[in-house]
N, C-alpha and C positions, 0 to 999 in steps of 0.2 A: 488464160492462155487459150488460143483458138486451136482446137484439136480437130482437124478436118481429114487427116490422113488415116487410112486403115491398112493393117497388115493381116493377111490370111495365111494360115498354114495348117497342115493336117498332122494329126498325131494318131498313133495306134491306141487301142483301148487302154493298154497298160501304161503307156506314156501319159495319157490324159488322167488316169486315176492317180498316178504319182503326183502330177501337177496339182490336181484338185485337192488331194490330201495335204500337200504342203501348204497350199493357199488357205485351206480351212484351219490349219493349225495356227496360223498367225492372223486369222480374222480378215482375210481379203478374198475378193472374188477371184475366180480362176484367171479371168482376163487381166485384172489389176495386178495380180501376182506375176503373171507372165510379162507384163509391161515393166514392172519394177526389175525383174531379172534381166530383161533385155537392156534397159537403160543403165544399169549399174555394172554391166559386164565390161571387162577390159580386154580389148582385142590385142593380140601380140602381132607386131609387125613382122612380116616374113623376112628372113635373112637373104633370100635369093628371089629374083623374079623367075617367072616360069621358064623362060628360055635358058637361063643359067642352070636352073634345077635339072632340066632335061639333059644339058651337056654334062653336068656332074654325074647324073645317073648313068649315062652312056660310058663315061670314063670309069666309073666303078664296075660296070658290067665287063668292060674290056680287061680291067685288072683281075677281076674274078675269073674270067676265062683263062687268062695267062697263068694264074696261080693254079687253077685246076689242071692245066696241061703239064706244068712242072711237077705237080703232085702225082699225077698219073704216071709220068715217066719214072719218077723215083720209086713209086710203089711197084712198078713192073721190073725193077732192078736195073734200069738204064742209068747211066751216069748223067747227072745234071750239072751243067757248068755253074760254078759259083758266081761267075759274072752275071748270069741270067737271073739268079736270085737277088744279087745286089742291085741290078737294074730295076727289077720289079719293086724292091724295097724303096728305091729312090723315087719311083713313080708314086708309090703309096704315100711317101712323105710329102711329095709335092702336092698331091691331091689333098692331103690332110691340112696343109697350110692354107689352101683355098677355102676349106670348110671352117676354119677358125675365124 
């Protein structure tokens, strides 16, 4: 096989020592061991693209803010409308369905 491509990366001293120790335990050079690790790793496909993840994060932040406001009202002794709690729960359920 014609191997003409190179990959360069930096490691801390501790990271390099761990890699070198693992490589020597199975009788490989550090670079051969790193290559074997890279080639046999299985990447997990992301469930969401970046734009969707940003939107979900914003929705979670809004829900968190709304929940904090209701909690603060309740802890200060103010009446919290049950409909507000039910509406928030409904939004949480809808978001949960998107995450599945």
